KEDRENVO-264044 format. One line per 3 residues: their letters; for each residue x negated, y negated, z negated of N, C-alpha, C. Coordinates in Angstrom, 1 decimal, always signed. Atoms other than C-alpha are relative to their C-alpha. Layout:
A	X/Y/Z/X/Y/Z/X/Y/Z; ...
This chain:
MAE	-1.0/+0.8/+0.3/-27.5/+39.0/-23.9/+1.5/+0.3/+0.3; -1.1/-0.3/-0.5/-24.0/+39.2/-23.7/+0.6/-1.2/+1.1; -0.2/+1.2/-0.9/-22.1/+37.2/-20.4/+0.5/-1.1/-0.6
IPR	-0.7/+1.1/+0.2/-21.1/+34.1/-21.0/+1.8/-0.1/+0.5; -1.7/+0.2/-0.5/-17.0/+33.9/-20.8/+0.7/-1.0/+0.5; -0.1/+1.5/-0.6/-15.7/+31.2/-19.1/+0.5/-1.4/-1.0
LNS	+0.1/+0.7/+1.0/-15.6/+28.0/-21.0/+1.2/-1.1/+0.6; -0.4/+1.0/+0.2/-13.5/+25.7/-19.3/+2.2/+0.8/+0.0; -1.9/-0.9/+0.2/-9.2/+26.7/-20.3/+0.3/-0.8/+0.8
VIR	-1.2/+0.3/-1.0/-7.8/+24.5/-17.6/-0.3/+1.3/+1.3; +0.6/-1.1/-1.4/-10.1/+26.6/-15.0/+0.7/+1.4/-0.5; -0.5/-0.8/+0.4/-9.0/+29.4/-17.0/+1.5/+0.7/+0.3
ALE	-1.6/+0.1/-0.1/-5.2/+29.2/-16.7/-0.2/-0.3/+1.7; -0.9/+0.1/-0.8/-5.1/+28.3/-13.3/-0.6/+1.3/+1.1; +0.6/-1.3/-0.5/-7.8/+31.2/-12.1/+1.1/+1.0/-0.2
QGK	-1.0/-1.1/+0.2/-5.0/+33.4/-13.4/+1.3/+0.1/+0.4; -1.3/+0.2/-0.7/-1.9/+32.1/-11.6/+0.5/-0.8/-0.9; -1.4/+0.8/+1.5/-0.7/+30.0/-15.2/-0.1/-1.6/+0.5
TAF	-0.5/+1.3/-0.2/+0.5/+26.5/-15.1/-1.4/-0.8/-1.4; +1.1/+0.9/+1.0/-2.4/+24.2/-16.9/+1.3/-0.8/-0.5; -1.0/+0.9/+0.7/-0.8/+22.0/-19.5/-1.5/-0.9/-0.2
VGF	+0.9/+0.9/+0.3/-3.3/+19.0/-19.7/+0.5/-1.4/-0.5; -1.2/+1.5/+0.4/-2.4/+15.4/-21.6/-1.3/-0.8/-0.4; +0.8/+1.3/-0.2/-4.2/+12.1/-21.3/+0.1/-0.5/-1.7
GSV	+0.9/+1.0/+0.9/-6.0/+10.4/-24.4/-0.7/-0.8/+0.1; +0.7/+1.4/+0.7/-7.0/+7.5/-25.9/-1.4/+0.1/+0.1; +1.7/-0.3/-0.1/-11.2/+7.3/-26.0/-0.2/-0.1/-1.6
DIE	+0.2/+0.1/+1.3/-11.2/+7.6/-29.8/+0.2/+1.2/-0.7; +0.3/-1.1/+1.0/-12.2/+10.0/-32.7/+1.3/+0.7/-0.4; -1.3/-0.5/+0.3/-8.7/+10.6/-33.9/+0.9/+0.3/+0.7
TAA	-1.1/-0.3/-1.3/-7.0/+10.8/-30.7/-0.7/+1.3/-0.2; +0.7/-1.1/-0.6/-9.7/+13.7/-29.9/-0.1/+1.0/-1.3; -0.4/-1.0/+1.0/-9.3/+15.3/-33.4/+1.2/+1.0/-0.3
ALA	-1.6/-0.3/-0.4/-5.5/+15.1/-32.8/+0.6/+1.3/+1.1; -0.8/-1.3/-1.5/-5.1/+17.2/-29.5/-1.5/+1.1/+0.1; +0.7/-1.2/-0.1/-8.2/+19.3/-30.1/+1.0/+1.3/-0.8
ASN	-0.4/-0.9/+1.2/-6.1/+20.9/-32.8/+1.6/+0.4/+0.8; -1.2/-0.6/-0.8/-3.2/+21.3/-30.0/+0.0/+1.1/+0.9; -0.1/-1.2/-0.5/-2.0/+24.0/-28.1/+0.0/-0.4/+2.2
LDG	+0.1/+0.5/-1.6/-2.7/+22.0/-24.5/-1.1/+0.9/+0.2; +1.5/-0.6/-0.3/-5.7/+23.5/-22.0/-0.7/-0.9/+0.1; +1.3/+1.2/-0.3/-7.6/+20.4/-21.8/+0.6/-1.7/-0.5
VAF	+0.1/+1.4/+0.2/-7.5/+16.4/-22.5/-0.6/-1.0/+1.2; +0.8/+1.0/-1.1/-8.1/+13.7/-19.8/-0.3/-1.2/-0.9; -0.2/+1.4/+0.5/-9.6/+10.8/-21.6/+0.0/-1.1/+0.7
EME	-0.5/+1.2/-1.1/-8.3/+7.7/-20.1/-0.9/-1.5/-0.1; +0.5/+1.7/+0.0/-10.7/+5.1/-18.8/+0.2/-0.5/+1.2; -0.5/+0.4/-0.7/-9.1/+4.2/-15.9/+0.4/-1.3/-0.3
HAP	-0.6/+1.4/+0.8/-6.6/+1.7/-17.8/+0.0/-0.2/-1.2; +0.1/+0.0/+1.8/-8.0/+1.9/-21.0/-1.5/-0.9/+0.3; +1.3/+0.7/-0.4/-11.5/+0.1/-21.5/-1.2/+1.5/+0.0
MSA	+0.7/-1.3/-0.1/-14.5/+2.3/-20.4/-1.3/+0.1/-0.8; +1.2/-0.1/+1.3/-17.1/+3.2/-23.2/-0.6/+1.5/-0.3; +1.3/-1.4/+0.6/-20.0/+6.2/-23.2/-0.1/+0.2/-0.8
PAL	+0.1/-0.5/+0.7/-20.5/+6.0/-26.2/+1.0/+0.5/-1.0; -0.8/-0.6/+0.6/-17.3/+6.0/-27.5/+1.1/+1.7/+0.7; -0.3/-1.0/-0.9/-16.5/+9.1/-24.8/-1.0/+1.2/-1.0
RDA	+1.8/-0.6/+0.9/-19.8/+10.6/-26.8/+1.0/+0.3/-1.2; -0.2/-0.1/+1.0/-18.3/+10.3/-29.9/+1.5/+1.4/-0.1; -1.3/-0.6/+0.0/-14.7/+11.6/-29.2/-0.2/+1.8/+0.6
LQY	-0.1/-1.1/-0.9/-15.9/+14.6/-27.0/-1.2/+1.4/-2.0; +0.5/-0.5/+1.4/-18.0/+15.6/-30.8/+1.0/+0.5/-0.8; -1.2/+0.0/+0.8/-14.6/+15.4/-32.7/+0.9/+1.0/+0.8
MLD	-1.3/-0.9/-0.3/-12.8/+17.8/-30.4/-0.5/+1.5/-0.4; +0.5/-0.9/+0.5/-15.2/+19.9/-31.8/+0.5/+0.7/-1.3; -0.5/+0.1/+0.9/-13.7/+22.2/-34.3/-1.2/+1.2/-0.8
RRQ	+1.0/-0.9/+0.2/-16.8/+24.5/-36.1/+0.9/+1.7/-0.6; -0.1/-1.2/-0.1/-14.5/+27.0/-37.6/+1.0/+0.8/+1.0; -0.5/-0.3/-1.0/-12.5/+27.2/-34.7/-0.9/+1.0/+0.8
ILD	+1.3/-0.9/-1.1/-15.7/+28.4/-32.6/-0.3/+1.3/-0.9; +0.9/-0.9/+1.0/-16.9/+30.7/-35.8/+1.3/+1.4/+0.3; -0.8/-0.7/-0.2/-13.3/+32.2/-35.6/+0.8/+0.7/+1.1
SGT	-0.2/-0.5/-1.0/-13.1/+32.6/-32.0/-0.7/+1.2/+0.9; +1.2/-1.0/-0.9/-16.3/+34.4/-31.0/-0.5/-0.8/+1.4; +0.7/+0.6/-0.8/-17.1/+31.9/-28.4/+0.1/-1.2/+0.3
LAP	+0.7/+1.2/-0.3/-18.6/+28.9/-26.8/+1.4/-1.3/+0.6; -1.0/+1.0/-0.7/-15.4/+27.6/-25.1/+1.2/-0.4/-1.2; -1.3/+0.9/+1.0/-13.7/+24.7/-26.7/+1.5/+0.4/+0.2
KVT	-1.5/+0.0/-0.2/-9.9/+25.2/-27.7/+0.5/-0.5/+1.1; -0.5/+0.9/-1.1/-9.2/+22.4/-25.6/-0.9/-0.5/+1.0; +1.6/+0.8/-0.7/-11.5/+21.2/-22.9/+0.4/-1.3/+0.5
PMV	-0.3/+1.3/-0.1/-12.3/+17.6/-22.6/+0.1/-0.2/+1.4; -0.2/+0.4/-1.5/-12.0/+16.0/-19.2/+0.1/-1.8/-0.2; +0.1/+1.6/-0.1/-12.1/+12.1/-18.1/+0.3/-0.4/+1.4
RIP	-0.5/+0.9/-1.0/-10.2/+9.9/-16.0/-0.6/-1.4/+0.8; +0.6/+1.1/+0.1/-12.9/+7.5/-14.7/+0.9/-1.3/+1.0; -0.4/+0.9/-0.2/-12.4/+4.0/-13.7/+0.3/-0.5/+2.0
PNG	+0.4/+0.4/-1.3/-13.7/+3.6/-10.2/+1.3/+0.6/+0.9; -0.7/-0.7/-1.0/-10.9/+4.5/-6.9/-1.2/+0.2/+1.2; +1.0/-0.9/-0.2/-12.2/+6.5/-4.7/-0.5/-1.2/+1.5
GEM	+1.1/+0.6/-0.7/-13.2/+3.9/-2.1/-1.0/-0.7/-0.5; +1.4/+0.7/+0.5/-15.5/+2.2/-4.2/-1.2/+0.9/+0.4; +1.0/-1.1/+0.0/-17.5/+5.5/-3.6/-0.8/+0.3/-1.5
NQW	+0.7/+0.2/+1.2/-18.7/+5.5/-7.0/-0.4/+1.2/-0.4; +0.4/-1.3/+0.5/-21.2/+8.2/-8.2/-0.4/-0.4/-1.5; +0.9/-0.1/+0.9/-23.1/+6.8/-11.5/+0.8/+0.4/-1.2
IAK	-0.6/-0.1/+1.1/-20.1/+6.7/-13.7/+0.6/+1.6/-0.4; -0.2/-1.7/+0.4/-18.9/+11.0/-13.0/-1.9/+0.5/-0.3; +1.1/-0.4/+0.1/-23.1/+11.1/-13.0/-0.2/-0.3/-1.9
QVL	+0.2/-0.2/+1.0/-23.0/+10.0/-16.6/+1.2/+0.8/-1.1; -1.3/-1.1/+0.5/-19.4/+11.5/-18.0/-0.7/+1.3/-0.3; +1.0/-1.4/+0.6/-21.1/+15.0/-17.0/-0.8/-0.3/-0.8
DIG	+1.4/+0.4/+1.1/-24.2/+13.8/-18.7/+0.3/+0.3/-1.5; -0.1/+0.0/+1.3/-22.4/+13.5/-21.9/+0.5/+1.6/-0.5; -0.8/-1.7/+0.4/-20.4/+17.0/-21.6/+1.2/+0.7/+0.6
VFG	-1.2/-0.3/-0.1/-17.2/+16.7/-20.0/+0.4/+1.3/+1.4; -0.3/-1.0/-0.7/-15.8/+19.8/-18.1/+0.4/-0.3/+1.5; -0.6/+0.1/-1.0/-13.9/+18.2/-15.3/+0.4/-1.9/-0.4
IIF	+0.1/+1.6/-0.1/-13.5/+14.4/-13.9/+1.4/-0.3/+1.1; -1.1/-0.1/-1.0/-10.2/+13.2/-12.4/-0.3/-1.5/+0.6; +0.6/+1.3/-0.5/-11.2/+10.4/-9.5/+1.5/-0.8/+0.5
PHV	-1.1/+0.9/-0.5/-8.4/+7.6/-8.7/+0.0/+0.3/+1.5; +0.2/+0.1/-1.2/-7.2/+7.3/-5.5/-1.1/+0.0/+1.0; +0.5/-0.3/-1.7/-8.7/+8.9/-2.9/+0.5/+0.4/+0.8
STV	-0.9/+0.1/-1.1/-7.3/+8.6/+0.4/-0.8/+0.4/+1.2; +0.4/-0.3/-1.4/-9.8/+9.6/+2.8/-0.7/+1.4/-0.3; +1.3/-1.7/+0.0/-12.5/+13.3/+3.9/-1.1/-1.1/-0.8
EEA	+0.9/+0.3/+0.2/-14.9/+11.1/+3.0/-0.6/-0.7/-1.6; +0.3/+0.0/+1.5/-14.1/+9.9/-0.6/+0.5/+1.1/-0.7; -0.3/-0.9/+0.8/-13.0/+13.2/-1.6/-1.2/+0.8/-0.3
RNA	+1.6/-0.2/-0.5/-16.6/+14.2/-0.1/-0.8/-0.3/-1.3; +0.4/+1.0/+0.5/-18.0/+11.7/-2.0/+0.1/+0.3/-1.9; -0.4/-0.2/+1.0/-15.6/+12.6/-5.2/-1.4/+1.7/-0.7
VSA	+0.7/-0.5/+0.1/-16.9/+16.2/-5.0/-1.7/+0.2/+0.2; +1.4/-0.2/+0.5/-20.3/+15.8/-4.7/-0.8/-0.3/-1.0; +0.7/+1.0/+1.1/-20.8/+13.3/-7.1/-0.3/+1.1/-1.3
CRY	+0.3/-1.2/+1.0/-20.3/+16.7/-9.4/-0.7/+1.1/-0.4; +0.9/-1.1/-0.6/-22.8/+18.6/-7.9/-1.5/+0.0/-0.4; +1.2/+0.4/+0.2/-26.4/+19.1/-8.2/-1.0/-0.1/+1.2
PRL	+0.8/-0.4/-1.9/-28.7/+19.1/-4.9/-0.7/+1.3/+0.0; +0.7/-1.5/+0.2/-29.6/+22.3/-3.5/-0.4/-0.7/+1.5; +0.3/-0.3/-1.6/-31.0/+23.1/+0.0/+0.6/+0.3/+0.8
PQA	-1.0/-0.5/-0.8/-29.3/+23.3/+3.0/+0.7/+1.3/+0.4; -0.3/-0.9/-0.1/-29.7/+26.5/+3.3/+0.6/+1.0/-1.0; -0.1/-0.7/+0.6/-28.8/+27.6/+0.4/+2.0/-0.1/-0.2
PRY	-1.1/-0.6/+0.4/-25.2/+29.6/-0.7/+0.8/-1.4/-0.3; -0.5/+1.5/+0.4/-22.3/+26.7/-0.8/-0.4/-1.3/+0.0; +1.0/+1.5/-0.1/-24.1/+23.7/+0.2/+0.9/-0.5/-0.1
NPP	-0.8/+1.1/-0.1/-21.3/+21.7/+1.2/+1.1/-0.1/-1.1; +0.7/+1.5/-0.1/-20.5/+19.0/-0.4/-1.3/+0.1/-0.2; +1.6/-0.3/+0.9/-23.9/+18.7/-0.8/-0.3/-0.7/-1.3
GIR	+0.6/+0.9/+1.5/-24.7/+17.4/-4.4/-0.9/-1.0/-0.1; +1.4/+0.6/+0.7/-26.1/+14.4/-5.7/+0.3/-0.3/-1.0; +0.0/-0.4/+1.4/-25.9/+14.9/-9.1/-1.4/-0.6/-0.1
GDA	+1.2/+0.2/+0.2/-29.1/+12.8/-10.6/-0.3/+1.5/-1.0; +0.7/-1.0/+1.3/-31.0/+15.9/-13.4/-0.6/-0.7/-1.3; +0.0/+0.1/+2.1/-30.4/+15.2/-17.2/+0.9/+0.8/+0.0
PAR	-1.2/-1.1/+0.7/-28.7/+18.3/-18.5/-0.3/+0.1/-1.1; +0.2/-0.6/+1.1/-29.9/+18.2/-21.7/+1.0/-0.3/-1.1; -0.8/+0.5/+0.8/-27.3/+16.4/-23.5/+1.9/+1.1/+0.1
AAR	-1.5/-0.6/-0.4/-24.3/+18.5/-21.8/-0.6/+1.2/+0.4; -0.2/-1.3/+0.4/-25.7/+21.7/-22.2/-0.3/+0.1/-1.1; -0.3/-0.2/+1.1/-26.2/+21.4/-25.6/+1.3/-0.5/-0.5
YWG	-1.2/+0.3/+0.8/-22.6/+20.2/-26.0/+1.0/+1.2/+0.6; -0.5/-1.2/-0.7/-21.8/+23.3/-23.6/-0.1/+1.4/-1.1; +0.1/-1.2/+0.7/-23.6/+25.3/-25.9/-1.3/+0.8/+1.0
LSQ	+0.7/-1.5/-1.3/-25.8/+27.3/-22.9/-1.4/-1.2/-0.6; +1.5/+0.6/-0.5/-29.6/+26.4/-22.5/+0.1/-0.5/+1.4; -0.6/+0.8/-1.3/-30.2/+24.5/-19.4/-0.5/+0.8/+0.7
QEY	+0.2/-1.1/-1.4/-30.7/+27.3/-16.9/+1.1/+0.6/-0.2; -1.6/-0.7/+0.2/-27.4/+28.6/-18.1/+0.9/-1.0/+0.5; -0.7/+0.8/-0.6/-26.2/+25.3/-17.8/+0.1/-0.4/+1.4
YAR	+0.0/+0.1/-1.1/-27.5/+24.8/-14.7/+0.8/+0.8/+0.8; -0.6/-1.2/-0.6/-25.5/+28.2/-13.3/+1.3/-0.4/+0.4; -1.4/+0.4/+0.4/-22.7/+26.7/-14.7/+0.8/-1.0/+0.4
ADV	-0.7/+1.3/-0.4/-22.1/+23.1/-13.9/-0.1/-0.2/+1.2; -0.5/+0.6/-1.6/-20.9/+23.2/-10.4/+1.5/+0.4/-0.1; -1.0/-0.4/+0.1/-17.5/+23.0/-9.5/+0.6/+1.2/+0.8
WPL	-1.2/-1.2/-0.5/-14.5/+25.2/-9.0/+1.5/-0.1/+0.7; +0.3/-1.0/-0.9/-13.3/+27.1/-6.5/-1.3/+0.1/+0.4; +1.2/-0.3/-1.1/-16.2/+26.7/-4.8/-1.1/+0.7/-0.6
APQ	+1.0/-0.8/+0.7/-18.7/+28.2/-7.3/+1.0/+0.6/-1.0; -1.2/-0.4/+0.3/-16.4/+30.7/-8.5/-0.4/+0.1/-1.3; +0.6/-0.1/+1.3/-18.7/+30.7/-12.0/-0.1/-1.5/-0.6
GEI	+0.2/+1.3/+0.3/-18.3/+26.9/-12.0/+1.0/-0.3/-1.2; -1.0/+0.7/+1.3/-16.9/+25.2/-15.0/+0.5/-1.8/+0.1; -0.8/+1.0/-0.5/-16.4/+21.9/-13.3/+1.5/-0.5/+0.7
LAI	-1.5/+0.5/-1.0/-12.8/+20.4/-12.1/+0.0/-1.3/+0.2; -0.2/+1.2/-0.9/-12.8/+18.0/-9.7/+1.4/-0.4/+0.6; -1.5/+0.2/-0.4/-9.6/+16.5/-9.4/+0.0/-1.2/+0.6
IQC	-0.7/+1.4/-0.6/-8.1/+13.7/-7.0/+0.9/-0.4/+0.1; -1.7/+0.7/+0.5/-5.4/+11.6/-7.1/+0.4/-0.1/+1.1; -0.9/+0.5/-0.5/-2.9/+11.0/-4.7/+0.4/-0.6/+0.1
EDT	-0.4/+1.1/+0.3/-1.6/+7.8/-4.7/+0.7/-0.7/+0.9; +0.0/+0.9/-1.0/-1.0/+6.1/-1.5/+0.5/+0.5/+1.4; -0.2/-0.8/-1.3/+0.4/+6.8/+1.8/-0.8/+0.5/+1.0
KAI	+0.8/-0.2/-0.5/-2.6/+6.6/+3.6/-0.7/+1.7/-0.5; +0.5/-1.4/+0.2/-4.0/+9.6/+1.4/+0.9/+1.0/+0.4; -1.0/-1.2/-0.3/-0.9/+12.0/+2.1/-0.1/+0.2/+1.3
ENL	+0.3/-0.4/-1.4/-1.7/+11.4/+5.8/-1.3/+0.9/+0.1; +1.5/-0.2/+0.0/-5.4/+12.2/+5.0/-0.1/+1.8/-0.5; -0.3/-0.7/+1.4/-4.3/+14.9/+2.3/-0.5/+1.5/+0.9
PRM	-0.2/-1.1/-0.6/-3.9/+17.9/+4.9/-2.1/+0.2/+0.1; +1.5/+0.0/-0.8/-7.8/+17.5/+6.5/-0.8/-0.2/-1.3; +0.6/+0.0/+1.0/-9.0/+16.6/+3.1/-0.6/+1.2/-0.8
LQE	-0.1/-1.2/+0.6/-8.2/+19.9/+1.7/-0.5/+1.2/+0.9; +0.7/-0.9/-0.7/-9.4/+21.7/+4.7/-1.5/-0.2/+0.6; +1.4/+0.2/-0.2/-12.7/+20.0/+5.2/-1.0/-0.4/-1.5
VPG	+1.4/+0.2/+1.2/-14.2/+19.7/+1.8/+0.7/+0.8/-1.2; -0.2/-1.3/+1.1/-14.6/+22.5/-0.4/-0.1/-0.7/-1.7; +0.7/+0.6/+1.1/-14.7/+22.0/-3.9/+1.2/-0.5/-1.3
IGV	-0.8/+0.7/+0.6/-11.4/+20.3/-4.7/+0.8/+1.0/-1.1; -0.9/-0.8/+0.5/-9.6/+21.6/-7.3/+1.1/+0.0/-0.7; -1.4/+0.4/-0.2/-6.7/+20.0/-7.8/+0.5/-1.0/+0.4
VLI	-0.9/+1.2/-0.7/-4.3/+17.2/-6.3/+0.7/-0.3/-1.0; -1.2/+0.6/+0.8/-2.7/+15.1/-8.7/+0.6/-1.2/+0.4; -0.9/+0.9/-0.6/+0.4/+13.3/-7.7/-0.7/-1.9/-0.9
GEG	+0.7/+1.3/+0.3/-0.5/+9.3/-8.3/+1.8/-0.6/+0.1; -0.9/+0.8/-0.4/+3.1/+8.5/-8.5/+0.8/-1.1/-0.2; -1.1/+1.4/+0.7/+3.9/+5.3/-10.3/-1.1/-1.1/+1.4
DLS	+0.5/+0.9/-1.0/+1.2/+3.7/-7.4/+0.6/+0.3/+1.1; -0.8/-0.9/-1.3/+2.9/+5.8/-4.9/+1.1/-1.0/+0.3; -1.1/+1.1/+0.5/+5.8/+4.1/-5.9/+0.5/-1.1/+0.4
QEL	+0.5/+1.2/-0.6/+5.0/+1.0/-5.4/-0.7/-0.8/+1.1; +0.2/+0.4/-1.3/+3.5/+0.9/-2.4/+1.3/+0.2/+0.8; -1.0/-0.5/-0.5/+6.7/+2.7/-1.1/+1.5/-1.3/-0.5
GHP	-0.5/+0.8/+0.4/+8.7/-0.6/-3.0/+1.3/+0.5/-0.4; -1.2/-0.1/+0.7/+10.8/+1.0/-5.0/-1.3/+0.8/-1.7; +1.4/+0.0/+1.4/+7.9/+0.7/-8.6/+1.1/+0.9/-1.2
REY	-0.5/-1.2/+1.1/+8.5/+3.7/-10.8/+1.8/+0.6/+0.1; -1.4/-0.2/-0.3/+11.9/+4.3/-9.3/-0.3/+2.2/+0.5; +0.3/-1.3/-0.9/+10.6/+8.4/-9.0/+1.2/+0.9/+0.5
EHP	-1.9/-0.4/-1.1/+14.4/+9.6/-8.0/+0.6/-0.1/+1.2; -0.7/+0.9/-1.5/+14.7/+7.3/-5.2/-0.1/+1.1/+1.1; +0.1/-0.8/-1.1/+14.9/+9.7/-2.1/-1.5/-0.4/+0.7
VVA	+1.1/+0.2/-0.7/+12.0/+7.9/-0.3/-1.5/+0.5/-0.7; +1.6/-0.2/+0.9/+9.5/+8.3/-3.5/+0.1/+1.7/-0.1; -0.5/-1.6/+0.4/+10.9/+12.0/-4.4/-0.4/+0.3/+2.1
EAI	+0.1/-0.9/-0.7/+10.5/+13.0/-0.7/-1.7/-0.3/+0.7; +1.5/+0.4/-0.1/+6.7/+11.3/-0.5/-1.2/+1.1/-0.9; +0.6/-1.0/+1.1/+5.9/+13.8/-3.8/+0.1/+1.1/+0.4
DRI	-0.1/-1.4/-0.8/+7.5/+16.7/-2.0/-0.7/+0.5/+1.2; +0.8/-0.4/-0.7/+5.2/+16.6/+0.5/-1.2/-0.1/+0.0; +1.0/-0.2/+0.7/+2.2/+16.1/-1.2/-0.5/+1.6/-0.5
LKI	-0.2/-1.2/+0.5/+3.1/+19.2/-3.1/+0.1/+1.2/+0.9; -0.5/-1.3/-1.6/+4.1/+21.3/+0.5/-1.8/+0.0/+0.2; +1.0/-0.2/-0.6/+0.7/+20.4/+1.7/-1.0/+0.4/-0.9
CKD	+0.7/-0.6/+0.7/-1.2/+21.7/-1.3/+0.0/+1.4/+0.0; -0.5/-1.5/-0.3/+0.7/+24.9/-1.4/-0.7/+0.3/+1.4; +1.0/-0.6/-1.6/-0.4/+25.2/+2.2/-1.0/+0.8/+0.0
HNV	+1.3/-0.3/+0.2/-3.6/+25.0/+1.1/-0.8/+0.9/-1.3; +0.6/-0.8/+1.7/-3.6/+26.7/-2.1/-0.4/-0.4/-0.8; +0.7/+1.3/+0.9/-4.7/+23.8/-3.8/+1.2/-0.1/-1.4
PCG	-0.8/+0.4/+0.8/-3.2/+23.5/-7.4/+0.0/-1.7/+0.3; -0.7/+1.4/-0.6/-0.8/+20.4/-7.0/+0.6/-0.9/-1.9; -0.2/+0.1/+1.7/-0.5/+18.4/-10.7/+0.9/-1.3/+0.6
HPH	-1.1/+1.1/+0.3/+2.3/+16.2/-11.9/-0.3/-0.9/-0.9; +0.3/+1.1/+1.5/+1.5/+13.0/-14.7/+1.2/-0.3/-0.8; -1.2/+0.5/+1.0/+5.1/+12.7/-15.6/+1.0/+1.2/-0.7
PDA	-1.2/-1.3/+0.2/+6.9/+16.2/-16.6/+0.4/-0.7/-1.7; -0.6/+0.6/+1.5/+9.2/+15.3/-19.6/+1.3/+1.0/-0.3; -1.0/-0.5/+0.5/+12.1/+17.1/-21.4/+0.9/+0.4/+1.1
KNI	-1.0/+0.2/-1.7/+14.6/+16.4/-17.7/-0.7/+1.2/+0.4; +0.5/-0.4/-1.0/+12.0/+17.6/-15.6/-0.8/+1.0/-0.1; +1.1/-1.2/+0.4/+10.1/+20.6/-17.0/+0.5/+1.3/+0.9
ERL	-0.6/-1.9/-0.5/+12.2/+23.6/-15.9/-0.7/-0.5/+1.8; -0.1/+0.1/-1.6/+12.3/+21.8/-12.2/-1.4/+0.0/+0.5; +0.9/+0.2/-0.3/+8.8/+20.8/-11.9/-1.3/+1.8/+0.0
IAS	+0.3/-1.2/-0.4/+7.6/+24.5/-12.7/+0.4/+1.1/+0.7; -0.5/-0.6/-1.3/+10.0/+26.0/-10.5/-0.2/-0.1/+1.3; +0.4/+0.4/-1.4/+9.0/+23.8/-7.9/-1.4/+0.6/+0.8
GYR	+1.2/-1.0/-0.5/+5.2/+25.5/-8.1/-1.3/-0.8/-0.5; +1.0/+0.9/+0.4/+3.3/+22.5/-9.8/-0.8/+0.9/-0.9; +0.9/-0.7/+0.7/+0.0/+24.1/-11.5/-0.5/-0.9/-0.9
FLM	+0.9/+0.8/+1.4/-1.1/+21.3/-13.7/+0.7/-1.2/-0.6; -1.1/+1.1/+0.2/+1.3/+19.1/-15.4/-0.6/-0.6/-1.3; +0.7/+0.9/+1.0/+0.2/+16.3/-17.9/+1.4/-0.4/-1.0
PST	-1.2/+0.9/+1.0/+3.1/+15.5/-20.9/-0.7/-0.6/-0.7; +0.7/+0.3/+0.7/+2.6/+13.3/-22.7/+0.0/+0.2/-1.5; +0.7/-0.6/+0.7/+0.9/+13.4/-25.9/+0.3/-1.3/-1.3
PRS	+0.2/+1.7/+1.1/+2.3/+10.6/-28.8/-0.2/+0.8/-1.2; +0.0/-0.2/+1.0/+2.0/+11.2/-32.1/+1.2/+0.4/-0.9; -1.0/-0.6/+0.4/+4.5/+13.1/-33.8/+0.9/-1.0/-0.9
FGV	-1.1/+0.5/+1.2/+7.6/+11.4/-36.0/+0.9/+0.3/-0.2; -1.1/-0.8/+0.0/+9.5/+14.2/-36.3/+0.0/+0.3/-2.0; +0.1/+0.1/+1.4/+8.9/+14.4/-40.4/+0.4/-1.6/-0.5
LEQ	-0.6/+1.5/+0.2/+9.8/+10.2/-40.1/+1.2/+0.3/+0.0; -0.7/-0.4/-0.7/+12.6/+11.1/-38.2/+1.4/+0.9/-0.9; -0.6/-0.8/+0.8/+14.0/+13.5/-40.4/+0.3/-0.5/-1.6
GRK	+0.2/+0.5/+1.5/+13.5/+12.0/-43.9/+0.7/-1.4/+0.3; -0.8/+1.3/-0.1/+15.3/+8.6/-42.4/+1.2/+0.6/+0.1; -1.0/-0.7/-0.1/+18.0/+10.9/-41.7/+0.7/+0.5/-1.5
LAG	-0.8/-0.5/+0.9/+18.4/+12.8/-44.8/+0.1/-1.4/-1.0; -0.4/+1.3/+0.3/+18.0/+9.2/-46.5/+0.7/-1.1/-0.1; -0.7/+1.2/-0.8/+20.6/+7.5/-45.0/-0.2/-0.6/+0.7
RT	+0.5/+1.4/-1.0/+18.6/+5.1/-42.6/+0.2/+0.4/+1.4; -0.3/+0.1/-1.3/+19.9/+6.3/-39.5/+1.5/-0.1/+0.3
């Protein structure tokens, strides 16, 4: 049997030294179908600041699949990799929501407000199956419950093949699951060097500049020197530990600067296009 290629397009971009592009998306089938046809590497379905619905997530993942695209590509890898941002903050030490979304079939999880080593370890552990202490890459020890059937079917793998790939990258080089922690408060910044040093398996650190700017007293003033300095500090720590750093708000004004600065995980907005409408309004004298 031919070797199964890399399934997670976001990981593929990162391990090739490229910048990965991932957009937030609503958990509905229309959004899923639209984003599945985009040039994004991945989509993060938003369940932190939007209603959490496992059935809706399950349906959205099905609409990420395009049978013709799978046939033409000759690979099981989805064109756009589905992930999810879950609701609980790191301090809640939640595990069951991570377990449920992984069992549905997502390839990655964004964990909000991870501020300590213990919270980071819990996030990575929630994405891993248990193994014996003498097993390679034991730490952080896995705590994910065993129910792989739906996820394996969604990935197009046998259960044994799924077990071999359902681990966190880059701790497991062949792993297809991306554990992303959000750094969005000053406590997290202070603890970030230890988190990246002591917790293997963190795939990306995503800056939460909205919440961070709130704490710093300058809500959504992302260019304010105090906020900008804190953001730059997060990026530097990530670079020092060779962990990709993510930015949630790239736009036409800052995208060149962000890429030049070394951000490896960018989350451009994903609005529905009104380009034809605006062109028509202009041609019809409506503007």
